[in-house]
C-alpha positions as CSV (number, residue, x, y, z in Angstrom):
1,M,0.0,0.0,0.0
2,S,1.2,3.5,0.2
3,L,3.4,4.7,2.9
4,K,2.4,4.0,6.5
5,S,2.2,7.0,8.6
6,L,2.0,8.1,5.2
7,K,4.7,5.7,4.4
8,K,4.9,2.9,7.0
9,K,6.1,0.0,5.2
10,G,8.3,-1.1,2.6
11,F,11.8,-0.8,1.5
12,V,14.2,-2.0,-1.0
13,A,18.0,-2.2,-1.1
14,G,21.0,-0.3,-2.2
15,A,22.3,-0.1,-5.7
16,L,24.6,-2.0,-7.9
17,V,26.6,1.0,-9.0
18,G,29.6,0.0,-11.1
19,A,28.4,-3.4,-12.3
20,G,27.3,-2.0,-15.7
21,I,30.7,-0.4,-16.2
22,A,32.5,-3.7,-15.4
23,A,30.2,-5.5,-17.9
24,A,30.9,-2.9,-20.6
25,A,34.7,-3.4,-20.1
26,L,34.3,-7.1,-20.4
27,A,32.5,-6.8,-23.7
28,G,35.8,-6.1,-25.5
29,A,34.7,-2.7,-26.9
30,G,37.1,0.2,-26.6
31,V,36.8,2.4,-23.6
32,K,37.3,6.0,-24.9
33,W,38.9,8.7,-22.8
34,P,38.5,12.4,-23.3
35,A,40.8,13.9,-26.0
36,A,44.3,14.2,-24.7
37,S,45.9,17.6,-24.4
38,A,49.5,18.3,-25.4
39,A,50.6,17.7,-21.8
40,D,48.7,14.5,-21.6
41,S,50.5,11.4,-22.9
42,R,47.6,9.1,-22.1
43,P,46.5,7.1,-25.1
44,A,43.2,8.1,-26.7
45,V,41.8,4.5,-26.7
46,I,42.6,1.5,-24.5
47,K,41.7,-1.9,-25.9
48,A,40.1,-3.9,-23.2
49,S,40.9,-7.5,-23.8
50,A,40.7,-8.0,-20.0
51,P,38.6,-6.1,-17.4
52,V,40.0,-2.7,-16.6
53,F,39.0,-3.3,-13.1
54,A,37.3,-6.1,-11.1
55,P,34.5,-5.8,-8.5
56,P,35.6,-6.2,-4.9
57,P,35.6,-9.7,-3.5
58,G,32.1,-10.9,-2.8
59,A,30.3,-8.4,-5.0
60,P,28.1,-10.2,-7.6
61,L,28.1,-9.0,-11.2
62,S,24.4,-9.7,-11.3
63,F,21.4,-10.6,-9.1
64,A,19.5,-12.2,-12.0
65,D,19.8,-15.7,-10.7
66,I,18.5,-14.7,-7.3
67,F,15.6,-12.8,-8.8
68,E,14.6,-15.6,-11.1
69,K,14.6,-18.0,-8.2
70,V,12.4,-15.9,-5.8
71,A,10.3,-13.7,-7.9
72,P,7.4,-16.2,-8.4
73,A,6.8,-16.3,-4.7
74,V,6.4,-12.5,-4.4
75,V,2.9,-11.0,-5.1
76,S,1.2,-7.7,-5.4
77,I,-1.7,-7.0,-3.1
78,D,-4.7,-4.7,-4.0
79,V,-7.0,-3.6,-1.2
80,T,-10.3,-1.9,-1.2
81,T,-11.3,0.1,1.9
82,R,-13.7,2.7,3.0
83,P,-11.5,5.1,5.1
84,Q,-12.8,7.7,7.4
85,R,-12.7,11.2,5.9
86,A,-10.0,13.3,7.4
87,A,-8.1,16.5,6.7
88,G,-5.0,14.4,5.9
89,I,-3.6,10.9,6.2
90,Q,-2.9,10.0,9.8
91,I,-1.8,6.6,11.1
92,P,-2.9,6.0,14.8
93,G,0.1,5.9,17.1
94,F,2.5,7.6,14.7
95,E,1.4,11.3,14.8
96,G,4.5,13.4,15.3
97,F,6.9,10.5,15.0
98,P,10.1,11.4,13.1
99,F,9.9,8.4,10.8
100,N,7.7,8.2,7.7
101,F,6.6,4.6,7.8
102,G,6.1,2.1,5.2
103,P,6.7,3.0,1.8
104,N,3.2,1.8,1.7
105,G,0.4,3.2,3.4
106,P,-2.6,4.2,1.4
107,Q,-1.8,4.8,-2.2
108,G,-4.2,5.5,-5.1
109,R,-4.2,3.2,-8.0
110,S,-3.9,6.1,-10.4
111,G,-0.8,7.5,-8.9
112,P,1.3,8.0,-5.8
113,G,-0.3,9.9,-3.0
114,Q,-3.8,9.0,-3.9
115,G,-6.0,6.6,-2.0
116,Q,-7.0,6.2,1.7
117,G,-7.8,9.5,3.2
118,G,-6.4,11.4,0.2
119,E,-8.1,14.1,-1.7
120,D,-7.9,12.5,-5.2
121,E,-10.0,9.4,-4.6
122,E,-11.5,8.3,-7.9
123,D,-14.6,6.7,-6.6
124,G,-17.5,8.8,-5.4
125,G,-19.7,7.8,-2.4
126,D,-23.1,6.3,-2.9
127,E,-26.0,7.8,-1.0
128,G,-26.3,6.1,2.4
129,P,-29.1,5.9,5.0
130,N,-31.1,9.1,5.6
131,G,-29.8,10.6,2.4
132,Q,-26.3,11.0,3.7
133,A,-23.3,10.3,1.5
134,A,-21.6,7.0,2.2
135,R,-17.9,6.9,2.7
136,P,-16.2,6.5,-0.7
137,E,-14.1,3.4,-1.6
138,A,-10.4,3.8,-1.7
139,Q,-7.9,1.6,-3.5
140,A,-4.4,0.8,-2.1
141,T,-1.6,-1.5,-3.1
142,G,1.2,-3.3,-1.4
143,S,3.4,-6.4,-1.5
144,G,3.6,-9.8,0.0
145,F,5.1,-13.3,-0.4
146,F,4.0,-16.9,-0.2
147,I,5.4,-18.8,2.8
148,S,3.7,-22.1,2.0
149,S,2.5,-24.1,-1.0
150,S,-1.0,-24.0,0.3
151,G,-1.5,-20.3,-0.2
152,Y,-0.5,-18.5,3.0
153,I,1.0,-15.0,2.3
154,V,2.8,-12.6,4.6
155,T,2.4,-8.9,4.3
156,N,2.2,-5.8,6.5
157,N,-0.7,-5.2,8.8
158,H,-1.1,-1.6,7.5
159,V,-1.5,-3.0,4.0
160,V,-4.7,-5.0,4.9
161,E,-6.0,-3.1,7.9
162,G,-9.6,-2.1,7.4
163,A,-9.8,-4.0,4.1
164,E,-13.2,-4.8,2.6
165,S,-11.7,-6.9,-0.2
166,I,-8.2,-8.2,-0.9
167,T,-6.9,-9.2,-4.3
168,V,-3.6,-10.9,-4.9
169,R,-1.8,-10.6,-8.3
170,L,0.8,-13.3,-9.1
171,T,3.8,-12.8,-11.4
172,D,1.9,-14.4,-14.3
173,K,-0.9,-11.7,-13.8
174,T,-3.3,-14.2,-12.3
175,E,-5.7,-12.5,-9.8
176,L,-7.0,-14.4,-6.8
177,K,-9.3,-13.2,-4.0
178,A,-7.7,-13.5,-0.5
179,K,-9.1,-13.7,3.0
180,L,-7.5,-12.3,6.1
181,I,-6.1,-15.0,8.5
182,G,-4.8,-12.7,11.2
183,R,-2.9,-9.5,11.8
184,D,-0.7,-8.1,14.5
185,E,-0.4,-4.4,15.1
186,G,2.6,-4.8,17.4
187,T,4.9,-6.0,14.7
188,D,2.8,-4.6,11.7
189,L,2.6,-8.1,10.2
190,A,-0.4,-9.9,8.7
191,V,-1.2,-13.2,7.0
192,I,-3.7,-13.7,4.2
193,K,-4.6,-16.8,2.2
194,V,-5.6,-17.5,-1.4
195,E,-7.1,-20.6,-3.0
196,G,-6.2,-21.7,-6.4
197,A,-4.0,-24.0,-8.5
198,K,-1.6,-25.5,-6.0
199,P,1.1,-25.8,-5.1
200,F,2.1,-22.2,-5.0
201,P,5.8,-21.3,-5.2
202,F,7.0,-20.1,-1.8
203,V,10.1,-19.0,0.1
204,D,11.3,-19.7,3.6
205,F,12.3,-17.4,6.5
206,E,16.0,-17.8,7.3
207,K,16.2,-18.1,11.1
208,Q,19.8,-19.3,11.5
209,A,22.2,-17.8,9.0
210,K,22.5,-14.0,9.6
211,P,24.2,-11.8,6.9
212,R,26.8,-9.4,8.3
213,V,26.5,-5.7,8.2
214,G,27.8,-4.8,4.7
215,D,26.5,-7.9,3.1
216,W,24.4,-7.6,-0.1
217,V,20.6,-8.0,0.1
218,V,17.9,-7.9,-2.6
219,A,14.3,-6.7,-2.1
220,V,11.4,-7.6,-4.4
221,G,8.0,-5.9,-4.4
222,N,5.4,-3.8,-6.0
223,P,6.5,-0.1,-5.7
224,F,4.1,2.4,-7.3
225,N,2.0,-0.6,-8.4
226,L,4.6,-1.5,-11.0
227,G,4.9,-5.1,-9.7
228,G,7.8,-7.5,-9.9
229,T,10.5,-4.9,-9.1
230,A,13.9,-5.8,-7.6
231,T,16.4,-3.6,-5.9
232,A,19.7,-4.3,-4.2
233,G,21.8,-2.8,-1.4
234,I,23.5,-3.8,1.8
235,I,22.6,-4.3,5.4
236,S,23.5,-1.1,7.3
237,A,22.8,-2.2,10.9
238,Y,20.9,-4.5,13.2
239,G,18.9,-3.8,16.3
240,R,17.5,-0.5,15.2
241,D,14.9,1.0,17.6
242,I,12.5,3.2,15.7
243,G,9.9,3.5,18.4
244,E,8.1,0.2,18.0
245,Q,7.7,-1.8,21.2
246,F,8.3,-5.3,19.9
247,V,10.7,-5.1,17.0
248,D,14.5,-4.6,16.7
249,Y,14.7,-3.7,13.0
250,I,17.2,-4.5,10.4
251,Q,18.4,-1.2,8.7
252,I,19.0,-1.5,4.9
253,D,20.3,1.2,2.6
254,A,17.5,0.4,0.2
255,P,15.4,2.9,-1.7
256,I,12.0,2.0,-0.3
257,N,9.0,3.4,-2.1
258,R,5.2,3.3,-1.9
259,G,3.9,-0.2,-2.6
260,N,7.0,-2.1,-1.3
261,S,5.3,-2.6,2.1
262,G,5.1,-6.2,3.1
263,G,7.6,-7.4,0.5
264,P,10.6,-9.7,1.3
265,T,14.2,-8.9,1.6
266,F,16.5,-11.7,0.5
267,D,20.2,-12.6,1.1
268,V,22.3,-13.5,-1.9
269,Y,21.2,-17.2,-1.5
270,G,17.5,-16.3,-2.0
271,R,16.6,-16.7,1.7
272,V,14.1,-14.3,3.3
273,I,16.0,-12.3,6.0
274,G,13.3,-9.6,6.6
275,V,9.9,-8.2,5.8
276,N,10.0,-4.6,4.4
277,T,8.2,-2.4,6.8
278,A,9.4,1.2,7.2
279,I,11.5,4.0,5.9
280,F,13.0,7.2,7.3
281,S,12.1,10.1,5.1
282,P,11.8,13.8,6.0
283,S,10.1,14.4,2.6
284,G,8.1,11.2,1.9
285,G,10.5,9.9,-0.7
286,S,13.3,7.4,-0.3
287,V,16.5,8.7,1.2
288,G,18.1,5.2,1.4
289,I,17.3,4.3,5.0
290,G,14.8,1.4,5.2
291,F,13.8,-1.0,7.9
292,A,12.7,-4.6,7.9
293,V,11.2,-7.0,10.5
294,P,13.8,-9.7,11.1
295,A,13.0,-13.1,9.8
296,D,13.1,-15.0,13.1
297,L,10.6,-12.7,14.6
298,A,8.4,-12.7,11.5
299,D,8.5,-16.5,11.5
300,T,7.3,-16.6,15.1
301,I,4.5,-14.1,14.6
302,T,3.2,-15.5,11.3
303,K,3.0,-19.0,12.8
304,Q,0.9,-17.7,15.7
305,L,-1.4,-15.9,13.2
306,I,-1.8,-19.0,11.1
307,E,-2.5,-21.2,14.2
308,G,-5.0,-18.9,16.0
309,G,-5.5,-15.7,14.0
310,K,-3.9,-13.6,16.7
311,V,-0.7,-13.1,18.7
312,T,-0.4,-13.5,22.5
313,R,2.6,-12.1,24.3
314,G,4.2,-12.6,27.7
315,Y,3.5,-10.2,30.5
316,L,5.2,-9.3,33.8
317,G,2.9,-6.6,35.1
318,V,5.5,-3.9,35.9
319,T,6.1,-0.3,34.9
320,I,9.7,0.1,33.9
321,Q,12.1,2.8,32.9
322,N,15.7,2.9,31.5
323,V,18.7,2.7,33.7
324,T,20.7,5.8,33.0
325,P,24.4,6.0,34.1
326,E,23.4,8.3,37.0
327,I,20.7,5.9,38.1
328,A,23.2,3.0,37.8
329,D,25.6,4.9,40.1
330,G,22.9,5.7,42.6
331,L,21.6,2.1,42.8
332,N,25.0,0.5,42.4
333,V,24.1,-1.4,39.2
334,P,27.1,-3.0,37.5
335,G,27.2,-2.7,33.7
336,K,25.1,0.5,33.9
337,Q,22.2,-1.0,32.0
338,G,18.9,-2.8,32.6
339,A,15.3,-1.9,33.3
340,L,14.3,-0.2,36.5
341,V,11.0,-1.3,38.0
342,S,9.2,1.9,39.0
343,D,5.9,0.1,39.8
344,V,4.5,-3.4,40.2
345,V,0.9,-4.3,39.3
346,S,-0.9,-5.6,42.3
347,G,-1.6,-9.3,41.9
348,G,0.3,-9.5,38.6
349,P,2.9,-12.1,37.6
350,A,5.9,-10.0,38.7
351,Q,4.5,-9.4,42.2
352,K,3.7,-13.1,42.6
353,G,7.3,-13.8,41.6
354,G,8.7,-11.5,44.2
355,V,9.6,-8.5,42.0
356,Q,9.7,-5.2,44.0
357,Q,9.6,-1.6,43.1
358,G,13.2,-0.4,42.8
359,D,14.5,-3.7,41.4
360,V,16.7,-3.4,38.3
361,V,16.2,-6.3,35.9
362,V,19.5,-7.0,34.2
363,S,18.8,-10.4,32.5
364,V,16.0,-12.7,31.3
365,N,16.8,-16.4,31.2
366,G,20.5,-15.5,31.1
367,R,20.3,-12.9,28.3
368,D,21.3,-9.4,29.2
369,V,18.7,-6.7,29.3
370,T,20.0,-3.5,27.7
371,S,17.0,-1.2,28.2
372,N,13.4,-1.1,29.2
373,T,12.3,-1.7,25.6
374,D,14.6,-4.7,25.4
375,L,13.0,-6.2,28.5
376,T,9.5,-5.7,27.0
377,R,10.6,-7.4,23.8
378,Q,12.2,-10.4,25.6
379,V,9.2,-10.9,27.8
380,A,6.8,-10.5,24.9
381,L,8.4,-13.5,23.2
382,A,7.4,-15.8,26.1
383,R,4.2,-17.8,26.2
384,A,1.7,-17.6,29.0
385,G,2.9,-19.9,31.8
386,D,6.5,-19.9,30.7
387,T,8.9,-19.5,33.6
388,L,11.2,-16.5,33.3
389,K,14.4,-16.4,35.3
390,L,15.0,-12.7,36.0
391,G,18.4,-11.5,37.1
392,V,17.8,-8.4,39.3
393,I,19.8,-6.0,41.3
394,R,18.2,-5.1,44.6
395,D,20.0,-2.9,47.2
396,G,23.1,-3.2,45.1
397,K,23.1,-7.0,45.4
398,P,22.3,-9.5,42.6
399,R,19.6,-12.1,42.9
400,T,17.5,-14.4,40.7
401,L,13.7,-14.4,40.7
402,E,11.4,-16.9,38.9
403,V,8.3,-15.4,37.4
404,R,5.6,-17.3,35.5
405,A,4.7,-15.1,32.5
406,G,1.1,-14.0,32.1
407,V,-0.8,-12.9,28.9
408,R,-0.1,-9.3,27.9
409,P,-3.4,-7.2,27.8
410,S,-4.2,-5.2,24.7
411,N,-2.9,-1.7,24.5
412,A,-6.4,-0.4,25.1
413,E,-6.7,-2.4,28.3
414,L,-3.3,-1.3,29.5
415,A,-4.2,2.4,28.8
416,S,-7.5,2.1,30.7
417,A,-5.6,0.6,33.6
418,G,-3.4,3.7,33.8
419,G,-0.6,2.9,31.4
420,G,0.5,5.5,28.9
421,D,3.4,7.4,27.5
422,E,6.2,8.9,29.5
423,D,5.3,11.9,31.5
424,E,6.2,15.3,30.2
425,G,9.1,16.9,32.0
426,A,9.5,20.7,31.8
427,P,11.4,22.3,34.6
428,G,9.1,24.1,36.9
429,G,9.7,26.8,39.4
430,G,6.2,26.8,41.0
431,A,4.9,29.1,43.7
432,R,6.9,30.3,46.6
433,P,7.0,27.7,49.3
434,P,5.5,28.4,52.7
435,A,7.8,29.0,55.6
436,A,7.3,25.5,56.9
437,S,8.9,23.9,53.8
438,T,12.4,22.4,53.9
439,N,14.8,22.9,51.0
440,V,16.6,19.7,49.9
441,L,18.5,19.6,46.6
442,G,16.5,22.5,45.3
443,L,13.1,21.0,46.3
444,G,10.8,22.8,48.7
445,L,9.4,19.8,50.6
446,V,6.2,19.9,52.8
447,P,4.4,17.2,54.8
448,L,1.2,15.9,53.2
449,T,-1.6,17.4,55.2
450,D,-5.2,17.9,54.0
451,Q,-4.3,21.5,53.3
452,T,-1.2,20.8,51.3
453,R,-2.9,18.0,49.4
454,A,-5.7,20.4,48.4
455,R,-3.2,23.1,47.5
456,L,-0.9,20.9,45.4
457,G,-3.6,18.7,43.9
458,I,-2.3,15.5,45.6
459,K,-4.9,12.7,46.0
460,A,-5.6,11.1,49.4
461,G,-3.8,7.9,50.0
462,V,-0.5,9.0,48.3
463,V,2.3,8.8,50.9
464,G,5.4,10.9,50.9
465,L,6.4,14.6,50.8
466,G,4.8,17.2,48.7
467,I,7.1,19.2,46.4
468,D,5.9,22.8,46.8
469,S,8.6,24.4,44.7
470,V,11.5,23.6,42.5
471,A,14.6,25.7,42.0
472,A,14.9,26.1,38.2
473,T,18.7,26.1,38.3
474,S,18.9,23.0,40.4
475,D,19.5,19.5,39.0
476,A,15.9,18.7,40.0
477,G,14.6,21.6,38.0
478,K,16.7,20.8,35.0
479,K,15.4,17.2,35.1
480,G,11.8,18.2,35.1
481,L,10.6,17.9,38.7
482,K,7.7,20.2,39.3
483,R,5.3,21.6,41.9
484,G,2.7,18.9,42.8
485,D,5.1,16.0,42.5
486,V,5.4,13.7,45.5
487,L,8.8,12.5,46.9
488,Q,8.3,9.0,48.3
489,K,11.9,7.7,48.7
490,V,15.4,9.0,48.8
491,G,17.6,6.0,48.0
492,D,16.1,3.2,49.9
493,V,14.7,5.4,52.6
494,T,10.9,6.0,52.6
495,V,10.2,9.6,53.6
496,T,7.2,11.2,55.1
497,Q,8.9,14.1,56.9
498,P,11.3,16.7,55.4
499,A,14.0,15.8,58.0
500,Q,14.1,12.2,56.8
501,A,14.8,13.4,53.2
502,A,17.5,15.7,54.4
503,A,19.1,13.0,56.5
504,A,19.1,10.5,53.6
505,V,20.7,13.0,51.3
506,A,23.4,13.8,54.0
507,A,24.1,10.0,54.4
508,A,24.5,9.7,50.6
509,R,27.0,12.6,50.6
510,A,28.9,11.1,53.5
511,A,29.2,7.8,51.6
512,K,30.7,9.9,48.7
513,R,28.0,8.9,46.2
514,P,27.8,11.1,43.1
515,V,24.1,10.8,42.9
516,V,21.0,9.9,44.9
517,V,18.0,8.2,43.3
518,L,14.6,9.6,44.2
519,L,11.3,7.8,43.9
520,I,8.7,10.4,42.6
521,N,5.0,10.0,42.3
522,R,3.5,12.1,39.6
523,A,-0.3,12.0,39.3
524,G,-0.3,8.4,40.5
525,R,2.6,7.2,38.4
526,P,5.9,6.3,39.9
527,L,9.2,7.5,38.4
528,F,12.8,7.0,39.6
529,L,15.0,10.1,39.1
530,P,18.7,10.5,39.8
531,L,19.9,13.8,41.2
532,K,23.5,15.0,41.5
533,L,25.0,15.5,45.0
534,D,27.7,18.0,44.0
535,E,25.5,20.9,45.1
536,T,25.6,22.9,48.3
537,P,23.7,21.1,51.0
538,G,20.2,22.4,51.3
539,K,20.3,24.0,47.9
């Protein structure tokens, strides 16, 4: 389809610059240089009985053999939808995101940029109930590929999302109606199925061999509804985090365009190593930075979709945040990485397994956890009931906890339960604190009485110290603490009186710690925040 998030999906690969020159040299024709000047003794013509130059080791002269082998398994997908009218194309969850996703969100059949939500839709709306105009049909196109001889096809979720009808076009121009088997928003993958003359040609996901960064790859797809288009390039990087919760993307230097979404990327042996999914593009066109879902993850997801039509993910029941170097220093975390547990869901799998607020998860089943997103992805791969061995740091000491994974609720269910995006963090000065406040690290701290709760907007039941003011020039101010936040812990000390907070900070200074980690409650949501201790006491 066209680009997701105006472009979310699709990509292709690099370019075979220079192969044509090498081929010309091999042809035996003379290679002509510009006319020589008097000072130039270079011959006007060089007879090329042998190549003037050779490609570097490993660079193929042609991808034709690969294309002939895999092209029959790649299909074009046409989708009919009735999109909601909108001022412009918006993909839920991607507003304001710096990536233009999928070289294949909605795209009109008559040209790029037309289709779902666009202004140039060809089809008019019929008259609906009560004389109101019905939503018009929109046409979009994308790519996909067979993964079985029985007719199962992998594509992107955004290609088929909201589809009223799906038509698959094979390389021999045969058109077949397809039905949706299942789709997964978390990885933007979907599976559809066609019936027809079997067996269908298909390709396999490569789950073991892994091309190196710099190795050649070939992408085949349906850019701009042209069908059967191959492009080549190299792998630029692995493990790219572009804001998706469950995918570490492969980055490819491929020119990805509208219509490539859902198509495969192959290695030089014709094995599928990724599913084209997204591009980075300030303008909407290809700038040579494309992203693909890795084959091993795509294989796991598509198998679940074929088996049950949906994907289930493991769940711990914790709120987590990244371990910054300052937090690592404050909590004595070796390696300075992991996921800090800022809250634990009551009655959830993590609580039942002994996970506590303030724990730092540094490994899952022996595999290191590099960030909060990495922990989410590792846990998501587990099945409900699987035992997860979590390596955690608590009070500076390592320990191992065993947690039985639950089933991750939907994003809507998590949001309704109080989940959401990270809090905003603008430094705040706030109002002048009353005389009774105590200044600690630039924070004006007050006990939580009925009066201070009402004045600061703090709900009953929240325990800690009210932050009545924040010095804008302090580390607390620079890191976004603001009036109305609640300080609950300084290090491992729970505080309800300002003197307790001051004593805990003094103890951290006496221990010559560079930072102290505070537990903050903001509007009911916990957050650990490290503050520097190289400030004047009480300031």
